A tleap script that builds the chain and sets N, CA, C and O, in Angstrom:
source leaprc.protein.ff14SB
mol = sequence {
  NMET GLU LYS LEU PHE GLN GLN THR LEU ILE
  ILE GLU GLN CYS LEU ILE GLY HIE SER LEU
  LEU ASN ARG ARG VAL GLY ILE PHE LEU LEU
  LEU LEU ILE SER LEU ALA PHE MET TYR TRP
  LEU PRO MET TYR LEU GLY LEU PRO LEU SER
  SER LYS GLY PHE ALA MET ARG MET LEU PRO
  ASN TRP CILE
}
set mol.1.N position { -6.918 33.911 16.673 }
set mol.1.CA position { -6.670 32.500 16.875 }
set mol.1.C position { -7.925 31.688 16.570 }
set mol.1.O position { -7.849 30.590 16.019 }
set mol.2.N position { -9.065 32.234 16.930 }
set mol.2.CA position { -10.319 31.517 16.704 }
set mol.2.C position { -10.605 31.391 15.208 }
set mol.2.O position { -11.146 30.383 14.755 }
set mol.3.N position { -10.235 32.427 14.441 }
set mol.3.CA position { -10.476 32.382 13.000 }
set mol.3.C position { -9.630 31.292 12.346 }
set mol.3.O position { -10.107 30.590 11.454 }
set mol.4.N position { -8.377 31.146 12.783 }
set mol.4.CA position { -7.517 30.094 12.260 }
set mol.4.C position { -8.105 28.723 12.570 }
set mol.4.O position { -8.084 27.827 11.727 }
set mol.5.N position { -8.629 28.565 13.780 }
set mol.5.CA position { -9.240 27.309 14.180 }
set mol.5.C position { -10.457 26.998 13.312 }
set mol.5.O position { -10.673 25.844 12.942 }
set mol.6.N position { -11.249 28.014 12.986 }
set mol.6.CA position { -12.424 27.818 12.147 }
set mol.6.C position { -12.018 27.414 10.734 }
set mol.6.O position { -12.658 26.555 10.128 }
set mol.7.N position { -10.951 28.030 10.201 }
set mol.7.CA position { -10.481 27.679 8.860 }
set mol.7.C position { -9.962 26.248 8.831 }
set mol.7.O position { -10.171 25.525 7.857 }
set mol.8.N position { -9.288 25.845 9.895 }
set mol.8.CA position { -8.800 24.476 9.978 }
set mol.8.C position { -9.966 23.501 9.973 }
set mol.8.O position { -9.905 22.455 9.327 }
set mol.9.N position { -11.019 23.841 10.689 }
set mol.9.CA position { -12.193 22.974 10.715 }
set mol.9.C position { -12.853 22.885 9.350 }
set mol.9.O position { -13.363 21.828 8.980 }
set mol.10.N position { -12.854 23.965 8.604 }
set mol.10.CA position { -13.444 23.949 7.268 }
set mol.10.C position { -12.675 22.993 6.369 }
set mol.10.O position { -13.282 22.196 5.653 }
set mol.11.N position { -11.350 23.060 6.395 }
set mol.11.CA position { -10.541 22.166 5.569 }
set mol.11.C position { -10.728 20.717 6.020 }
set mol.11.O position { -10.825 19.812 5.192 }
set mol.12.N position { -10.776 20.505 7.323 }
set mol.12.CA position { -10.987 19.149 7.834 }
set mol.12.C position { -12.330 18.592 7.382 }
set mol.12.O position { -12.416 17.432 6.979 }
set mol.13.N position { -13.370 19.403 7.443 }
set mol.13.CA position { -14.688 18.954 7.015 }
set mol.13.C position { -14.702 18.649 5.523 }
set mol.13.O position { -15.388 17.726 5.083 }
set mol.14.N position { -13.951 19.416 4.747 }
set mol.14.CA position { -13.859 19.131 3.314 }
set mol.14.C position { -13.187 17.783 3.075 }
set mol.14.O position { -13.613 17.023 2.205 }
set mol.15.N position { -12.145 17.486 3.837 }
set mol.15.CA position { -11.398 16.253 3.615 }
set mol.15.C position { -12.162 15.010 4.055 }
set mol.15.O position { -12.024 13.958 3.431 }
set mol.16.N position { -12.955 15.103 5.101 }
set mol.16.CA position { -13.670 13.917 5.574 }
set mol.16.C position { -15.089 13.831 5.032 }
set mol.16.O position { -15.828 12.904 5.365 }
set mol.17.N position { -15.467 14.781 4.210 }
set mol.17.CA position { -16.812 14.772 3.648 }
set mol.17.C position { -17.014 13.622 2.675 }
set mol.17.O position { -16.050 13.041 2.176 }
set mol.18.N position { -18.243 13.304 2.416 }
set mol.18.CA position { -18.576 12.195 1.529 }
set mol.18.C position { -18.595 12.614 0.062 }
set mol.18.O position { -18.515 11.769 -0.829 }
set mol.19.N position { -18.699 13.891 -0.185 }
set mol.19.CA position { -18.762 14.392 -1.552 }
set mol.19.C position { -17.356 14.448 -2.159 }
set mol.19.O position { -16.408 14.907 -1.521 }
set mol.20.N position { -17.244 13.980 -3.382 }
set mol.20.CA position { -15.957 14.016 -4.082 }
set mol.20.C position { -15.507 15.457 -4.306 }
set mol.20.O position { -14.315 15.755 -4.229 }
set mol.21.N position { -16.446 16.342 -4.580 }
set mol.21.CA position { -16.113 17.753 -4.781 }
set mol.21.C position { -15.526 18.357 -3.506 }
set mol.21.O position { -14.548 19.102 -3.569 }
set mol.22.N position { -16.116 18.042 -2.350 }
set mol.22.CA position { -15.586 18.555 -1.084 }
set mol.22.C position { -14.168 18.067 -0.842 }
set mol.22.O position { -13.313 18.834 -0.400 }
set mol.23.N position { -13.914 16.805 -1.127 }
set mol.23.CA position { -12.563 16.274 -0.944 }
set mol.23.C position { -11.567 16.957 -1.861 }
set mol.23.O position { -10.447 17.268 -1.454 }
set mol.24.N position { -11.974 17.189 -3.095 }
set mol.24.CA position { -11.074 17.876 -4.034 }
set mol.24.C position { -10.795 19.304 -3.588 }
set mol.24.O position { -9.668 19.782 -3.713 }
set mol.25.N position { -11.796 19.981 -3.078 }
set mol.25.CA position { -11.604 21.344 -2.567 }
set mol.25.C position { -10.647 21.324 -1.379 }
set mol.25.O position { -9.759 22.172 -1.289 }
set mol.26.N position { -10.815 20.372 -0.472 }
set mol.26.CA position { -9.931 20.263 0.680 }
set mol.26.C position { -8.491 19.994 0.286 }
set mol.26.O position { -7.572 20.602 0.834 }
set mol.27.N position { -8.288 19.095 -0.653 }
set mol.27.CA position { -6.934 18.791 -1.133 }
set mol.27.C position { -6.339 19.998 -1.835 }
set mol.27.O position { -5.159 20.303 -1.656 }
set mol.28.N position { -7.143 20.687 -2.629 }
set mol.28.CA position { -6.671 21.889 -3.314 }
set mol.28.C position { -6.242 22.964 -2.308 }
set mol.28.O position { -5.206 23.604 -2.487 }
set mol.29.N position { -7.027 23.159 -1.267 }
set mol.29.CA position { -6.681 24.165 -0.256 }
set mol.29.C position { -5.388 23.803 0.470 }
set mol.29.O position { -4.546 24.670 0.703 }
set mol.30.N position { -5.223 22.535 0.828 }
set mol.30.CA position { -3.978 22.112 1.476 }
set mol.30.C position { -2.781 22.283 0.542 }
set mol.30.O position { -1.708 22.697 0.982 }
set mol.31.N position { -2.952 21.971 -0.726 }
set mol.31.CA position { -1.882 22.150 -1.702 }
set mol.31.C position { -1.538 23.627 -1.859 }
set mol.31.O position { -0.363 23.988 -1.926 }
set mol.32.N position { -2.548 24.475 -1.919 }
set mol.32.CA position { -2.328 25.913 -2.049 }
set mol.32.C position { -1.578 26.478 -0.847 }
set mol.32.O position { -0.664 27.287 -1.009 }
set mol.33.N position { -1.959 26.058 0.352 }
set mol.33.CA position { -1.289 26.512 1.564 }
set mol.33.C position { 0.160 26.025 1.590 }
set mol.33.O position { 1.060 26.771 1.975 }
set mol.34.N position { 0.385 24.782 1.183 }
set mol.34.CA position { 1.738 24.222 1.165 }
set mol.34.C position { 2.630 24.960 0.171 }
set mol.34.O position { 3.782 25.271 0.475 }
set mol.35.N position { 2.101 25.237 -1.007 }
set mol.35.CA position { 2.891 25.959 -2.013 }
set mol.35.C position { 3.219 27.381 -1.552 }
set mol.35.O position { 4.332 27.862 -1.765 }
set mol.36.N position { 2.261 28.046 -0.928 }
set mol.36.CA position { 2.512 29.396 -0.427 }
set mol.36.C position { 3.574 29.367 0.671 }
set mol.36.O position { 4.431 30.248 0.731 }
set mol.37.N position { 3.516 28.362 1.533 }
set mol.37.CA position { 4.512 28.222 2.596 }
set mol.37.C position { 5.908 28.040 1.998 }
set mol.37.O position { 6.855 28.696 2.433 }
set mol.38.N position { 6.043 27.164 1.014 }
set mol.38.CA position { 7.352 26.930 0.394 }
set mol.38.C position { 7.846 28.151 -0.376 }
set mol.38.O position { 9.050 28.399 -0.441 }
set mol.39.N position { 6.917 28.919 -0.962 }
set mol.39.CA position { 7.285 30.100 -1.745 }
set mol.39.C position { 7.900 31.183 -0.858 }
set mol.39.O position { 8.899 31.798 -1.232 }
set mol.40.N position { 7.304 31.419 0.319 }
set mol.40.CA position { 7.785 32.476 1.198 }
set mol.40.C position { 8.784 31.984 2.253 }
set mol.40.O position { 9.353 32.806 2.971 }
set mol.41.N position { 9.011 30.688 2.367 }
set mol.41.CA position { 9.897 30.143 3.385 }
set mol.41.C position { 11.316 30.696 3.318 }
set mol.41.O position { 11.863 31.021 4.372 }
set mol.42.N position { 11.948 30.826 2.157 }
set mol.42.CA position { 13.322 31.367 2.141 }
set mol.42.C position { 13.425 32.765 2.750 }
set mol.42.O position { 14.425 33.094 3.387 }
set mol.43.N position { 12.405 33.576 2.555 }
set mol.43.CA position { 12.431 34.929 3.108 }
set mol.43.C position { 12.340 34.876 4.633 }
set mol.43.O position { 13.037 35.624 5.318 }
set mol.44.N position { 11.495 34.007 5.164 }
set mol.44.CA position { 11.330 33.909 6.614 }
set mol.44.C position { 12.540 33.276 7.289 }
set mol.44.O position { 12.848 33.599 8.436 }
set mol.45.N position { 13.230 32.378 6.588 }
set mol.45.CA position { 14.416 31.743 7.155 }
set mol.45.C position { 15.663 32.619 7.019 }
set mol.45.O position { 16.703 32.325 7.607 }
set mol.46.N position { 15.551 33.677 6.253 }
set mol.46.CA position { 16.692 34.574 6.070 }
set mol.46.C position { 17.715 34.027 5.094 }
set mol.46.O position { 18.887 34.398 5.150 }
set mol.47.N position { 17.290 33.156 4.206 }
set mol.47.CA position { 18.207 32.609 3.209 }
set mol.47.C position { 18.524 33.672 2.173 }
set mol.47.O position { 17.686 34.530 1.894 }
set mol.48.N position { 19.720 33.632 1.598 }
set mol.48.CA position { 20.072 34.648 0.607 }
set mol.48.C position { 19.186 34.553 -0.635 }
set mol.48.O position { 18.996 33.482 -1.212 }
set mol.49.N position { 18.658 35.697 -1.020 }
set mol.49.CA position { 17.816 35.790 -2.210 }
set mol.49.C position { 18.379 36.868 -3.115 }
set mol.49.O position { 18.970 37.839 -2.642 }
set mol.50.N position { 18.199 36.700 -4.406 }
set mol.50.CA position { 18.569 37.767 -5.325 }
set mol.50.C position { 17.584 38.923 -5.149 }
set mol.50.O position { 16.517 38.760 -4.558 }
set mol.51.N position { 17.954 40.068 -5.660 }
set mol.51.CA position { 17.045 41.225 -5.558 }
set mol.51.C position { 15.728 40.936 -6.261 }
set mol.51.O position { 14.662 41.319 -5.779 }
set mol.52.N position { 15.804 40.259 -7.398 }
set mol.52.CA position { 14.590 39.926 -8.141 }
set mol.52.C position { 13.740 38.923 -7.359 }
set mol.52.O position { 12.517 39.052 -7.315 }
set mol.53.N position { 14.378 37.928 -6.743 }
set mol.53.CA position { 13.647 36.935 -5.958 }
set mol.53.C position { 12.967 37.554 -4.756 }
set mol.53.O position { 11.843 37.188 -4.412 }
set mol.54.N position { 13.658 38.507 -4.107 }
set mol.54.CA position { 13.066 39.179 -2.956 }
set mol.54.C position { 11.885 40.046 -3.382 }
set mol.54.O position { 10.828 40.023 -2.751 }
set mol.55.N position { 12.073 40.813 -4.462 }
set mol.55.CA position { 11.010 41.696 -4.946 }
set mol.55.C position { 9.800 40.890 -5.399 }
set mol.55.O position { 8.663 41.341 -5.262 }
set mol.56.N position { 10.042 39.698 -5.939 }
set mol.56.CA position { 8.948 38.853 -6.405 }
set mol.56.C position { 8.094 38.358 -5.232 }
set mol.56.O position { 6.887 38.160 -5.379 }
set mol.57.N position { 8.727 38.158 -4.065 }
set mol.57.CA position { 7.996 37.642 -2.902 }
set mol.57.C position { 7.294 38.735 -2.101 }
set mol.57.O position { 6.477 38.430 -1.232 }
set mol.58.N position { 7.592 39.984 -2.375 }
set mol.58.CA position { 6.952 41.092 -1.660 }
set mol.58.C position { 5.680 41.501 -2.405 }
set mol.58.O position { 5.700 41.701 -3.620 }
set mol.59.N position { 4.605 41.619 -1.684 }
set mol.59.CA position { 3.375 42.101 -2.294 }
set mol.59.C position { 3.473 43.613 -2.469 }
set mol.59.O position { 4.183 44.271 -1.708 }
set mol.60.N position { 2.772 44.182 -3.458 }
set mol.60.CA position { 2.911 45.611 -3.739 }
set mol.60.C position { 2.612 46.522 -2.535 }
set mol.60.O position { 3.221 47.584 -2.410 }
set mol.61.N position { 1.711 46.136 -1.675 }
set mol.61.CA position { 1.377 47.017 -0.565 }
set mol.61.C position { 2.347 46.857 0.606 }
set mol.61.O position { 2.201 47.567 1.601 }
set mol.62.N position { 3.325 45.961 0.532 }
set mol.62.CA position { 4.321 45.793 1.592 }
set mol.62.C position { 5.486 46.769 1.433 }
set mol.62.O position { 6.220 47.019 2.389 }
set mol.63.N position { 5.656 47.313 0.246 }
set mol.63.CA position { 6.821 48.165 -0.024 }
set mol.63.C position { 6.519 49.592 0.399 }
set mol.63.O position { 7.370 50.470 0.257 }
savepdb mol mol.pdb
quit
């Protein structure tokens, strides 16, 4: 739990920083997290997926 809190603080510091590069990194990280959430969301919600769609969302070491 503490590690998640530290990562959240890192993203927050990037977003409120004065450097344009820091802000871009913060926005990129939030976008990356959002896309990953949407990519795996159907599997977590139990929505019907094709076999190919399910296999695509599984990492090789999960099988």
